[in-house]
ZALOGU-690407 format. One record per residue (C-alpha): residue number from 0; x negated, y, z. Coordinates in steps of 0.1 Angstrom, whole numbers, plus 2048, in hexadecimal, padded with zeros to 3 digits. Example, Ala and Ser with C-alpha at 12.3 -4.5 7.8 and 13.67 -1.06 7.14 Angstrom:
2
   pos     X     Y     Z
     0   785   7D3   84E
     1   777   7F5   847
! end
This chain:
281
   pos     X     Y     Z
     0   737   331   30D
     1   717   321   302
     2   703   30A   319
     3   6E4   31F   314
     4   6F5   340   31D
     5   70B   333   33A
     6   71F   353   33C
     7   73E   35F   32B
     8   757   37C   32B
     9   776   36C   338
    10   78C   38B   334
    11   77F   3AE   32C
    12   767   3BA   347
    13   767   398   35A
    14   749   382   353
    15   746   35E   35F
    16   724   351   369
    17   725   32B   369
    18   708   316   376
    19   70C   2F1   380
    20   732   2F4   37F
    21   731   311   398
    22   73F   333   38D
    23   73A   356   399
    24   747   376   388
    25   737   397   37F
    26   752   3B2   37B
    27   74A   3D1   367
    28   760   3EF   36A
    29   75C   414   362
    30   74F   419   385
    31   734   3FE   385
    32   72D   3D9   38B
    33   738   3C1   3A5
    34   72E   39D   3A9
    35   748   386   3B8
    36   738   368   3C9
    37   713   360   3C3
    38   713   33D   3B5
    39   6F3   328   3BA
    40   6CF   334   3BA
    41   6CB   32B   395
    42   6E8   342   38D
    43   6D0   360   391
    44   6BF   35A   36F
    45   6E1   359   35E
    46   6EC   378   370
    47   6CD   38A   364
    48   6D4   37F   341
    49   6F7   38D   343
    50   6EB   3AD   352
    51   6D2   3B1   336
    52   6EF   3AD   31D
    53   701   3C9   330
    54   6E2   3DF   330
    55   6E1   3DD   356
    56   6CA   3CF   371
    57   6D0   3BF   393
    58   6CD   3DF   3A6
    59   6EA   3ED   391
    60   701   3D4   3A2
    61   716   3E9   3BB
    62   720   3CC   3D2
    63   723   3A6   3D6
    64   745   39C   3E3
    65   748   378   3F0
    66   769   364   3EF
    67   75A   34F   40B
    68   739   345   41A
    69   732   322   40C
    70   70F   31B   3FE
    71   71B   31A   3DA
    72   72A   33D   3DD
    73   70C   34D   3EF
    74   6F0   341   3D8
    75   6E0   362   3CC
    76   6F0   379   3E5
    77   6D2   37B   3FC
    78   6BA   383   3DF
    79   6D1   39F   3D3
    80   6D5   3AC   3F6
    81   6AF   3AE   3F8
    82   6B1   3C4   3D9
    83   6C8   3DC   3EB
    84   6EA   3CF   3E0
    85   706   3CF   3FA
    86   717   3AE   402
    87   73B   3AC   40F
    88   74E   390   41F
    89   76D   38A   435
    90   763   38C   45A
    91   76D   368   460
    92   753   35C   447
    93   737   373   451
    94   726   358   466
    95   72A   33E   44A
    96   71B   356   431
    97   6FC   359   448
    98   6FB   333   44C
    99   70B   325   42C
   100   707   300   435
   101   716   304   458
   102   738   2F5   451
   103   74A   2D4   452
   104   752   2C8   42F
   105   776   2BE   426
   106   769   29B   41F
   107   749   28A   42D
   108   72F   28F   412
   109   720   26C   40F
   110   742   25A   40E
   111   74F   274   3F6
   112   733   26D   3DD
   113   737   247   3E1
   114   75D   249   3DB
   115   75B   264   3BF
   116   73E   259   3A9
   117   74A   270   38D
   118   73F   28D   3A3
   119   71B   282   3A5
   120   711   294   384
   121   71F   2B4   392
   122   70F   2B0   3B4
   123   6EE   2A9   3A2
   124   6F1   2C8   38C
   125   6F8   2DD   3AB
   126   6DA   2CF   3BD
   127   6C3   2D7   39F
   128   6D2   2FA   39F
   129   6C6   300   3C3
   130   6E4   2F6   3D7
   131   6CE   2E7   3F2
   132   6B9   307   3F7
   133   6D2   323   3FA
   134   6C9   33F   412
   135   6E4   34F   427
   136   6EB   375   425
   137   6F4   390   43E
   138   715   39A   42E
   139   729   3B8   43A
   140   74A   3AC   449
   141   75F   3C7   439
   142   779   3B4   425
   143   79C   3B9   432
   144   7BC   3A8   427
   145   7D1   3BC   40F
   146   7B8   3D9   40F
   147   7A4   3E4   3F1
   148   77F   3DD   3F1
   149   768   3FB   3ED
   150   758   3EE   3CD
   151   75D   3F7   3A8
   152   781   3EE   39E
   153   78D   3EF   3C2
   154   79A   3CC   3C3
   155   7B3   3C3   3DE
   156   7A8   3A8   3F6
   157   7C0   38B   3FE
   158   7B7   377   41C
   159   7BD   352   413
   160   7AF   33D   430
   161   7AD   318   42F
   162   790   30F   418
   163   77C   324   432
   164   789   33A   44E
   165   781   359   43A
   166   788   34F   417
   167   795   36C   402
   168   7A2   372   3DE
   169   79E   393   3CD
   170   7B9   3A3   3B7
   171   7B3   3BD   39C
   172   7D6   3CA   398
   173   7CF   3E0   37A
   174   7BD   3C5   366
   175   7D5   3A9   372
   176   7B8   393   37D
   177   7B6   37F   39D
   178   794   371   3A8
   179   7A0   354   3BD
   180   780   344   3C9
   181   787   320   3D5
   182   7AC   327   3DE
   183   7C8   315   3CD
   184   7ED   31F   3D4
   185   808   305   3D9
   186   82B   30D   3CE
   187   84B   2FD   3DA
   188   85D   2EE   3BC
   189   87F   2F6   3CA
   190   87A   31B   3CE
   191   866   338   3C1
   192   84A   348   3D5
   193   855   360   3F1
   194   846   382   3F5
   195   84A   37F   41B
   196   82E   365   41B
   197   815   381   416
   198   803   38F   3F8
   199   803   3B2   3E9
   200   81E   3C0   3D2
   201   835   3B0   3BA
   202   838   38C   3AD
   203   81E   386   392
   204   81A   36B   378
   205   7F7   35C   375
   206   7E2   347   35D
   207   7C4   333   368
   208   7A5   33F   356
   209   788   32A   362
   210   77A   314   37D
   211   784   2F5   391
   212   79D   2F0   3AD
   213   789   2F3   3CD
   214   79D   2F3   3ED
   215   7A5   2DD   40B
   216   7C8   2D7   417
   217   7C4   2ED   436
   218   7CB   30E   424
   219   7E2   324   439
   220   7F2   345   43B
   221   7E1   361   44E
   222   7FA   35F   46A
   223   7F7   339   46E
   224   7FE   319   45A
   225   821   312   44D
   226   82B   2EE   448
   227   845   2E5   42F
   228   855   2C5   424
   229   840   2C6   404
   230   81E   2B6   406
   231   809   298   3FD
   232   7FC   27B   40F
   233   7D7   278   419
   234   7C1   25A   417
   235   7D0   24B   437
   236   7F4   251   42D
   237   7F9   270   442
   238   80D   28C   433
   239   7F9   2AC   42D
   240   80D   2CC   42D
   241   812   2E0   40E
   242   80A   304   417
   243   80D   327   40B
   244   7F4   343   40C
   245   7F3   368   404
   246   7E7   35E   3E2
   247   808   34C   3D9
   248   81E   36A   3D0
   249   804   375   3B6
   250   805   354   3A4
   251   827   34B   399
   252   818   337   37C
   253   7FA   325   38C
   254   7E5   310   374
   255   7E8   2F0   387
   256   7FE   2D1   37F
   257   808   2D0   3A4
   258   817   2F3   3A3
   259   839   2FD   396
   260   83D   318   37C
   261   85A   32F   385
   262   867   344   369
   263   854   364   363
   264   867   384   36C
   265   86B   39A   34D
   266   853   3B6   34C
   267   83D   3A9   369
   268   818   3AA   364
   269   804   38A   35E
   270   7E8   383   377
   271   7CB   36E   36B
   272   7BC   357   385
   273   797   34F   387
   274   788   334   39D
   275   765   32C   3A7
   276   758   309   3A8
   277   75C   2E4   3AE
   278   76A   2D6   3CF
   279   74E   2C0   3DA
   280   74A   2CE   3FD
! end
C-alpha cells in the first residue's frame, strides 16, 4: 500500500482504508458495498478515492456497520448517514456512537502520553486527521449476537464486550474473514478453545491480516466475565484476568505472541482476522 493511496485490497473484496494508523474496511460482494467502521474524518477522502477505483460513489454504499462507538471508528459515519446510508451498531454502543467521546479511557490520557512517548507521533497524526472533531451518529441498534447482519455478504455478528459494552466482530463464513475491530482473543496455553464459550460454528484457524492490538483487559463473555489462573500483572502488581470472548473459537491461530497456536484441524477453513487501529484510548 502506497502512502499516497492509503488503501489496499487485503483479501479479494476486502479493502483496508488506513489513515493515521486507524483502519476501516470497505467490503465488496456481489450484492453491494458495506463499510465496516468509519475511521476518522480525513478517511472520507481515501474512501472516495477507493470508491472511484471501484466505479462507485458514496450513495452506493448499502450500510455502515460499526464494531463499536469510539471516535476513531465513527469518523465519517455521520456524513455518510446524511447522504442516506444506514448505520448499524450493537444496542449497547448506540449511545456511545451518538457521543463518541463519552467514555472513560482504559488509561488516563495525559499520563499515558507522558509514559508512552513513542505514541506521540500516532496521536499527532490522529489529531491532524480530525480525531478531535468527530461528530456522533444516530446508528440503528440492530446488531444481535450470532445473527447475520442484513447487509451485503450477510456477515454474522459476534458480541465481544470489554473494549466497549457493545463491541462486536463480524464473520464472513464463506470468505473466511473476520473483521475483529479492537478485540483481541486470549487463549489458554494448556488447552484448546472451547466451543461452549460462545461463537458460531466450528473451530476455525486464523491469520492476522492488518491492524494493531487494541483492547483493554476487561473483555468478557456475553454471559459475564470468566476469570482464569492465566493473566498478567498490571502496573500496581494486581493480577488481571485472562478472558475468553465469543471471538475465541474462531481464532485458533491468533496473530499475537501472547496467544497459543493449537494445531489446525485437517480440512478446517482458515479465518483471516482484521483489526482496526492503535490502542491509545
